[in-house]
C-alpha positions in Angstrom: 105.3 64.8 -26.7 104.1 63.3 -30.1 100.6 62.1 -30.7 99.4 60.3 -33.7 96.6 58.6 -32.2 95.5 55.8 -29.9 98.3 54.1 -28.4 96.8 50.8 -29.5 97.6 51.6 -33.2 100.9 53.2 -32.7 104.6 52.3 -31.9 105.0 54.0 -28.5 108.4 55.3 -27.6 108.7 56.1 -23.9 111.4 58.5 -22.7 112.2 58.5 -18.9 114.9 60.4 -17.0 117.4 58.8 -14.7 119.9 60.7 -12.4 118.1 64.0 -12.5 117.0 65.4 -9.1 113.6 67.1 -8.7 115.2 70.3 -9.3 116.9 69.2 -12.6 113.6 67.8 -14.4 113.2 71.0 -16.4 116.6 70.2 -17.9 115.6 66.7 -18.6 112.4 68.0 -20.2 114.5 70.2 -22.6 116.8 67.2 -23.2 113.6 65.2 -24.2 112.6 68.0 -26.8 116.0 68.0 -28.2 116.1 64.3 -28.7 112.8 64.2 -30.3 113.6 67.2 -32.6 116.9 65.4 -33.7 115.0 62.2 -34.1 112.5 63.6 -36.5 115.0 65.4 -38.4 116.8 62.1 -39.1 116.0 59.8 -42.3 113.7 58.0 -42.3 112.0 59.4 -39.7 111.6 62.8 -41.2 109.2 61.4 -43.7 105.5 62.1 -42.8 104.5 58.5 -43.2 107.2 56.9 -41.1 106.8 59.9 -38.3 103.1 59.2 -38.3 103.8 55.6 -36.9 105.0 57.0 -33.7 103.9 58.2 -30.4 106.4 59.8 -28.2 105.8 60.1 -24.3 107.9 61.7 -21.6 107.8 60.3 -18.2 109.5 62.5 -15.5 111.3 60.3 -12.9 113.2 62.1 -10.2 116.3 60.6 -8.4 117.7 61.4 -4.9 121.2 62.1 -6.5 122.5 63.2 -9.9 124.5 61.1 -12.4 125.2 57.3 -12.6 127.5 54.8 -10.9 131.1 54.8 -12.5 133.0 51.8 -11.2 136.7 52.4 -10.5 137.8 49.0 -12.1 137.0 50.4 -15.6 139.5 52.8 -17.2 138.5 56.2 -16.5 136.2 55.2 -13.9 135.7 57.7 -11.0 134.4 55.5 -8.5 131.3 57.3 -8.1 128.2 55.6 -6.6 125.0 57.6 -6.5 121.5 57.0 -5.5 119.5 57.0 -8.7 115.8 55.6 -9.5 117.0 53.0 -12.2 120.5 52.2 -11.0 122.3 53.4 -14.0 126.0 52.5 -14.2 128.7 52.7 -16.5 131.2 49.6 -17.2 128.6 46.8 -17.9 130.6 43.8 -18.8 133.8 45.7 -18.4 133.3 48.2 -21.3 133.7 51.7 -20.0 131.3 53.2 -22.1 128.5 50.5 -21.8 125.8 52.5 -19.7 122.8 50.2 -18.5 119.9 50.5 -15.9 117.7 48.3 -14.1 115.4 46.9 -16.9 112.7 45.5 -14.3 112.4 48.9 -12.7 112.1 50.5 -16.0 109.3 48.1 -17.1 107.5 48.7 -13.8 107.4 52.4 -14.4 106.7 52.1 -18.0 103.6 49.9 -17.2 102.2 52.2 -14.8 102.2 55.1 -17.4 101.4 53.7 -20.6 100.5 50.4 -22.3 101.2 49.1 -24.7 104.8 50.5 -25.3 107.4 49.0 -27.7 110.7 50.9 -26.6 111.9 52.5 -23.6 114.8 55.0 -24.0 116.2 56.3 -20.8 118.2 59.5 -20.6 121.0 59.5 -18.1 122.1 62.7 -16.4 125.8 62.4 -16.9 128.5 64.2 -18.8 130.4 61.0 -19.3 129.9 59.5 -22.8 128.1 56.1 -22.6 125.1 54.0 -23.8 123.9 50.5 -24.3 120.8 48.5 -24.9 119.3 45.4 -23.4 116.2 45.0 -25.5 113.9 46.7 -25.4 115.5 49.3 -23.1 118.2 51.7 -24.0 120.1 54.0 -21.9 122.3 57.1 -23.2 124.0 59.8 -21.4 123.2 63.3 -22.4 126.2 65.3 -21.6 128.4 64.9 -24.7 128.1 66.9 -28.1 126.9 63.9 -30.1 124.4 62.5 -27.4 121.4 62.7 -29.6 123.1 60.8 -32.4 124.2 58.3 -29.9 120.4 58.0 -28.7 119.3 57.2 -32.0 122.1 54.6 -32.4 120.7 53.0 -29.3 117.2 53.3 -30.8 118.5 51.3 -33.7 119.2 48.5 -31.4 116.3 48.7 -29.1 113.6 49.5 -31.3 114.6 48.0 -34.6 117.0 45.1 -33.7 119.9 46.6 -35.7 123.4 45.3 -35.0 126.4 47.5 -34.5 128.6 47.7 -37.5 131.8 48.7 -35.9 134.5 46.1 -35.8 135.7 46.3 -32.0 134.4 45.9 -28.7 135.9 48.7 -26.9 138.4 50.2 -29.5 140.9 49.2 -32.4 143.9 49.7 -30.2 142.6 47.0 -27.6 143.9 43.6 -27.8 140.6 41.6 -28.5 141.7 38.2 -30.3 138.1 36.7 -29.6 136.8 39.4 -32.0 139.5 39.2 -34.6 137.6 36.7 -37.0 134.0 35.7 -36.8 133.4 32.0 -37.4 129.8 31.5 -36.0 126.4 30.9 -37.6 124.7 33.7 -39.9 123.3 36.5 -37.6 119.7 37.2 -37.3 120.2 41.0 -37.3 119.1 42.4 -40.6 122.2 44.7 -41.1 125.0 42.3 -40.7 125.8 39.0 -42.5 128.6 36.2 -42.6 127.4 35.3 -46.3 130.0 36.3 -48.7 128.6 37.4 -52.4 125.4 38.0 -53.6 123.9 34.6 -53.3 121.9 34.6 -50.2 123.0 38.3 -49.2 120.2 39.8 -47.1 120.2 43.1 -48.9 121.0 41.9 -52.4 118.3 43.7 -53.9 119.9 47.0 -53.0 123.3 46.3 -54.5 123.8 47.7 -58.0 125.0 45.3 -60.4 128.2 47.1 -61.0 129.2 47.1 -57.5 131.9 44.6 -56.4 130.8 42.1 -53.7 132.4 41.5 -51.3 133.4 45.3 -51.7 136.1 45.2 -49.2 138.1 42.4 -47.5 140.2 42.9 -44.5 144.0 42.1 -45.4 144.8 41.4 -41.8 142.1 40.3 -39.3 144.3 40.8 -36.2 143.9 44.5 -37.0 140.9 46.7 -37.7 140.5 47.5 -41.4 141.9 51.0 -42.1 141.7 51.0 -45.9 139.4 53.9 -47.2 136.2 53.2 -48.9 136.7 52.1 -52.8 133.3 53.3 -53.6 131.5 56.6 -53.4 129.7 57.4 -49.9 126.0 55.6 -50.0 127.0 52.7 -52.1 125.4 49.5 -50.9 127.8 46.6 -51.1 129.5 44.3 -48.7 132.3 45.7 -46.4 134.5 43.4 -44.2 134.4 44.2 -40.4 131.1 44.4 -38.3 129.3 43.2 -35.4 132.3 43.9 -33.2 134.4 41.7 -35.5 137.6 42.8 -37.4 136.7 40.3 -40.1 134.2 37.6 -41.2 131.1 39.7 -40.7 129.9 42.2 -43.4 127.9 45.5 -43.2 126.0 47.0 -46.2 127.8 50.5 -46.4 131.1 51.7 -45.7 129.7 53.9 -43.0 126.4 54.1 -41.0 125.0 55.5 -37.8 125.1 52.0 -36.4 128.8 52.2 -37.2 129.7 55.8 -36.5 127.4 58.4 -34.7 128.3 61.2 -37.0 126.9 59.5 -40.1 123.3 58.7 -41.3 121.5 55.4 -41.2 122.5 53.3 -44.3 119.9 52.2 -46.7 119.6 48.8 -45.3 119.0 50.2 -41.8 116.5 52.9 -43.1 114.6 50.0 -44.9 114.4 47.9 -41.7 113.1 51.0 -39.7 110.4 51.4 -42.2 109.5 47.7 -42.2 109.2 47.7 -38.6 107.1 50.9 -38.4 104.9 50.3 -41.5 102.1 48.1 -39.4 101.8 51.5 -37.2 101.4 54.1 -39.8 98.5 56.3 -39.7 98.9 58.0 -43.1 99.8 56.6 -46.5 100.9 58.8 -49.3 99.5 58.1 -52.8 102.0 58.1 -55.7 99.3 60.1 -57.7 98.5 62.8 -55.5 99.3 64.3 -52.0 96.2 63.1 -50.3 96.4 61.3 -46.9 94.2 58.4 -46.0 93.9 56.8 -42.6 94.8 53.1 -42.3 93.8 51.2 -39.3 96.8 48.9 -38.3 96.0 46.9 -35.1 99.3 45.7 -34.7 101.8 45.5 -32.0 105.3 44.2 -31.6 106.7 41.7 -28.9 110.3 41.0 -28.2 112.0 37.9 -27.1 115.4 37.6 -25.5 
């Protein structure tokens, strides 16, 4: 779908279909185009130097039946059990929206079509909202209004190792005492932190000296913080509540695609995306003119779990 040169030198994103019957593959093909268009209209992917790092492949996989398994023991579960190629199912780890697939099968199919590949995104033919990532494979359902944004959120996890920036597991109305207060070690993910203050803060270089750090603190860690942002949108600071915890983990901006699907990627997440894709870029933009020069970057990414 998008060709910027030899797969050996690009970041290869594979799209694959799940729960689409043979007669429905035309719908999947249109969904893949919609996803690609949405992604390339999203910062930082809308920049030519970032886009040039990507190859996007579409693999058509048909299933015997449509949809995904939906266990009845989760809230809203229909009890549906369907025969699909990647065995997609909702309610992973008891979370209704957590939609996962068989990663081993996904790797086998991906390897038979394209190597190397860095990331697999599986579009699931279901009208129920859901998605999840088990590195480096993401699954997302395609039947809800914001499904393309949900897919780019999952891509943040699977391709760029970004953490969730929301402050709950299921929702803020649920009783989740294990996620009230974070008391663990500093997370490795680049967009959340347990460090309080500028000293040692991962994104300190992006914080304006006039911005208070921490920028917000949750006054009651037994609840999700409902206070509005004290700073204008786009301000980089340190906001309490992230990584599925009410308090004790901090995010860089008040809102971000990794927190809310309807917003854009924050500055820290955009920087991370650029860092990962830089070795794969096929063009560099000179600060003095608009000429493009080819850069051979023989780099690959490997993931460890």
